[in-house]
C-alpha positions in Angstrom: 107.2 -72.3 -285.4 103.3 -72.9 -286.2 103.1 -76.3 -284.6 104.7 -74.3 -281.3 102.0 -71.5 -281.5 99.8 -74.1 -282.1 100.4 -76.0 -278.4 100.8 -72.4 -276.6 97.0 -71.8 -277.8 96.1 -75.4 -276.9 98.5 -75.2 -273.6 97.3 -71.6 -272.6 93.2 -73.6 -273.1 93.9 -76.6 -271.4 96.0 -75.8 -269.0 97.3 -71.7 -268.2 92.9 -70.8 -268.4 91.8 -73.5 -266.1 94.1 -73.0 -263.2 92.9 -69.0 -263.2 89.5 -70.0 -262.7 89.4 -72.7 -260.4 92.7 -72.4 -258.5 93.0 -69.2 -258.2 96.6 -69.1 -260.0 98.0 -65.3 -260.5 96.9 -63.9 -263.6 100.0 -63.7 -265.7 99.9 -67.8 -265.4 98.3 -67.1 -268.2 101.0 -65.2 -269.9 104.1 -67.3 -268.5 102.2 -71.1 -269.5 102.2 -70.2 -272.9 105.8 -68.7 -273.4 107.2 -72.1 -271.2 106.2 -74.1 -274.3 107.3 -71.5 -276.5 110.8 -71.6 -275.1 110.5 -75.7 -274.5 109.1 -75.7 -278.0 112.3 -73.9 -279.2 115.0 -75.6 -277.7 113.4 -78.5 -279.3 113.6 -77.2 -282.9 116.6 -76.2 -282.7 118.0 -80.2 -281.8 116.0 -81.3 -284.7 112.7 -82.1 -286.3 111.4 -84.1 -283.2 109.5 -80.9 -282.4 106.9 -82.7 -284.9 106.2 -85.2 -282.1 108.0 -84.1 -279.1 106.5 -80.7 -278.4 102.4 -82.0 -279.1 103.5 -85.0 -276.3 105.0 -82.8 -273.7 101.6 -80.1 -274.5 98.4 -82.3 -274.9 100.5 -85.5 -272.4 101.0 -82.5 -270.2 97.4 -81.5 -269.5 95.9 -84.6 -270.2 98.4 -85.7 -267.0 97.4 -82.9 -264.9 93.7 -83.1 -265.2 93.4 -86.4 -264.6 95.4 -86.1 -261.2 94.2 -83.2 -259.9 90.1 -83.7 -261.4 89.1 -84.6 -257.7 90.3 -81.5 -256.1 89.5 -79.6 -259.3 85.4 -81.2 -258.7 85.8 -80.4 -255.2 86.7 -76.3 -255.2 84.1 -76.0 -257.8 81.0 -77.5 -256.1 82.7 -75.8 -252.5 82.7 -72.6 -254.9 79.0 -72.6 -256.0 77.8 -73.0 -252.0 79.9 -69.9 -251.4 78.0 -68.3 -254.3 74.6 -69.3 -253.3 75.0 -68.3 -250.1 75.9 -64.6 -251.7 72.7 -64.8 -253.6 70.5 -65.5 -251.0 67.6 -64.0 -249.7 66.3 -63.1 -246.3 64.3 -66.6 -246.2 66.6 -68.2 -247.6 67.6 -71.7 -245.1 71.4 -72.7 -245.1 70.3 -76.2 -246.1 69.1 -74.9 -249.2 72.3 -73.6 -250.1 74.1 -77.0 -249.1 71.6 -77.9 -252.1 70.9 -82.2 -252.5 73.8 -83.5 -253.0 75.9 -82.1 -249.6 74.8 -83.5 -246.5 76.4 -83.0 -242.8 76.8 -85.3 -240.0 78.4 -85.9 -236.8 82.2 -86.3 -236.9 84.0 -89.3 -235.9 86.0 -89.9 -233.0 89.0 -89.4 -236.0 88.3 -86.5 -237.1 88.6 -82.6 -236.2 88.9 -79.3 -236.7 90.8 -78.1 -233.7 91.8 -74.5 -233.3 93.2 -73.5 -229.7 93.7 -69.5 -229.4 96.7 -68.0 -227.1 96.5 -66.9 -223.7 95.2 -63.3 -223.5 98.2 -61.6 -222.1 100.8 -63.8 -224.0 101.5 -62.0 -226.9 104.7 -65.3 -228.3 102.5 -67.6 -228.3 100.8 -68.3 -231.2 97.6 -70.1 -232.8 97.5 -74.0 -232.7 95.6 -75.5 -235.8 95.3 -79.1 -235.6 92.7 -80.7 -238.3 92.4 -84.2 -239.5 90.3 -84.8 -242.3 89.1 -88.4 -243.9 89.8 -88.7 -247.7 90.2 -91.8 -248.6 87.4 -94.4 -248.8 88.2 -97.0 -245.8 86.1 -100.2 -247.7 88.8 -99.7 -250.7 91.3 -102.1 -250.8 92.9 -101.6 -254.2 96.3 -101.4 -255.9 94.9 -97.7 -257.2 94.8 -96.7 -253.5 98.3 -98.4 -251.9 100.2 -97.1 -255.1 98.6 -93.8 -253.9 99.5 -94.2 -250.7 103.4 -95.1 -251.6 103.6 -92.1 -254.3 102.6 -89.6 -251.0 104.7 -91.5 -248.3 107.6 -91.2 -250.2 107.5 -87.4 -251.5 105.7 -85.7 -248.3 108.8 -85.0 -247.0 110.5 -84.3 -250.1 107.6 -82.1 -251.3 107.4 -80.0 -248.5 110.7 -79.6 -247.8 110.7 -77.9 -250.9 108.1 -76.0 -251.3 110.0 -74.1 -247.3 113.5 -74.1 -249.0 111.7 -71.8 -252.2 109.9 -69.9 -249.7 113.5 -69.1 -247.7 114.9 -67.9 -251.4 111.7 -65.4 -251.5 113.8 -61.8 -251.6 111.0 -60.7 -249.6 111.5 -62.0 -245.9 107.7 -60.3 -244.3 105.5 -62.1 -247.2 102.9 -63.9 -245.4 102.0 -66.8 -247.2 105.4 -68.3 -246.9 105.3 -67.8 -242.9 102.4 -69.8 -242.8 104.4 -72.4 -245.2 107.2 -72.6 -242.9 104.6 -73.3 -240.2 102.6 -75.6 -242.5 102.9 -79.6 -240.9 101.1 -82.3 -243.1 101.4 -85.8 -243.5 98.9 -89.0 -244.6 97.9 -90.8 -240.9 95.9 -94.1 -242.6 92.8 -92.7 -244.6 93.0 -89.2 -243.4 95.4 -86.4 -243.6 96.5 -84.0 -240.9 97.1 -80.6 -241.3 98.8 -78.7 -238.1 100.4 -75.5 -238.2 101.6 -73.0 -235.7 100.7 -69.2 -236.7 99.2 -65.8 -235.4 95.3 -66.4 -236.1 95.0 -62.3 -237.1 97.6 -63.5 -240.3 96.2 -66.8 -241.0 92.7 -65.0 -241.9 93.7 -62.8 -243.5 94.2 -65.5 -245.8 91.7 -65.8 -248.5 91.6 -69.6 -248.0 90.8 -69.2 -245.0 88.5 -66.5 -244.9 86.6 -68.9 -247.4 87.1 -72.0 -245.4 84.7 -69.6 -242.5 82.1 -68.9 -244.8 81.1 -72.4 -245.3 81.8 -73.1 -241.9 79.3 -70.4 -241.0 76.9 -72.3 -243.2 77.5 -75.0 -242.2 76.5 -74.2 -238.8 73.8 -72.4 -239.8 72.4 -75.6 -241.0 73.2 -78.4 -238.1 71.0 -75.6 -236.3 68.2 -76.3 -238.9 68.9 -79.8 -238.4 68.5 -80.3 -234.6 65.7 -77.5 -234.8 63.7 -79.7 -237.1 64.3 -83.3 -235.8 63.9 -82.6 -231.4 66.3 -84.4 -229.9 69.1 -85.0 -233.0 72.2 -83.2 -231.6 75.2 -83.1 -233.6 77.2 -81.7 -231.1 80.5 -78.9 -231.5 82.5 -81.0 -234.5 80.8 -81.4 -237.5 82.1 -82.9 -241.3 80.5 -81.7 -244.1 79.9 -85.1 -247.2 79.3 -85.0 -250.3 76.6 -87.8 -250.7 77.0 -89.0 -254.0 81.3 -89.9 -252.4 80.3 -93.0 -250.6 79.2 -94.8 -253.5 80.6 -97.6 -255.8 79.6 -95.9 -259.1 80.3 -92.6 -258.2 82.2 -89.8 -260.6 85.0 -90.1 -258.3 85.6 -94.0 -258.3 85.5 -93.9 -262.0 88.2 -91.3 -262.5 90.3 -90.7 -259.5 93.6 -92.3 -259.9 94.2 -92.5 -255.5 91.8 -95.2 -255.8 87.8 -94.5 -254.5 87.6 -91.0 -252.1 85.6 -90.4 -249.5 86.1 -86.4 -249.0 85.0 -85.6 -245.2 85.1 -81.9 -244.2 85.8 -81.7 -240.5 84.0 -77.7 -239.1 84.6 -76.9 -235.1 80.7 -75.3 -234.9 82.3 -73.0 -231.5 85.7 -71.8 -233.7 82.8 -70.7 -236.2 80.6 -68.8 -233.3 84.0 -67.6 -231.5 86.0 -66.0 -234.4 82.6 -64.6 -235.2 82.2 -62.9 -232.4 85.7 -61.6 -232.0 
């Protein structure tokens, strides 16, 4: 039992707390994770003395696997949250470029990356907003076995995972759950080094979600920074579609290049400046 309680503490510190702080998981995760470990530990203990071997492997090994797999995403989420926090604390004379920081830069979007949000025609209440995002994730110059393995994994579980999530939504008791409706309309697939995300839903409902509000807030910072760049460099026109890029992630000796199980990553987050300003006006 002492071993079980130690594993409960470890699972809380290594899994539950980071999940709540970094990934905005529900606060009850702090209770559910250790209780799950406790239940698994009791079952193993009743099965015999394997608890002394199996439980530490399950708890610590699971935590390590979790962090190795999600580390790139966790770092990105933390970096973007820092930008939003700097914006909240920014003074009247603080520039958007300084809010982004020295590690991030804005570039003109390439033809194969975009963010598109099509508004329904006025007067047609049945028509839904159409959202189409094509975001670069993998380094196109990387031809490693890690990357090929990641592609096979993603392609294998793409339809299965989305189908499972949608089925879980349909079994919820609350049929008016907004998150569930968004999940049912969501389609994600890999296209080469990019992820394609498509959704058809009521735009007002989408913008009520926390992730959408943060994306819009980040888009406003990016648009403002792009205007500052164009003003400082006469003749520069970044265009309607721009991408937010982490400078250090283009280098082979970067943190991501060493630790990502998916190969070298090159995340490029697209924004549509017209959409940002149109939504602000409304």
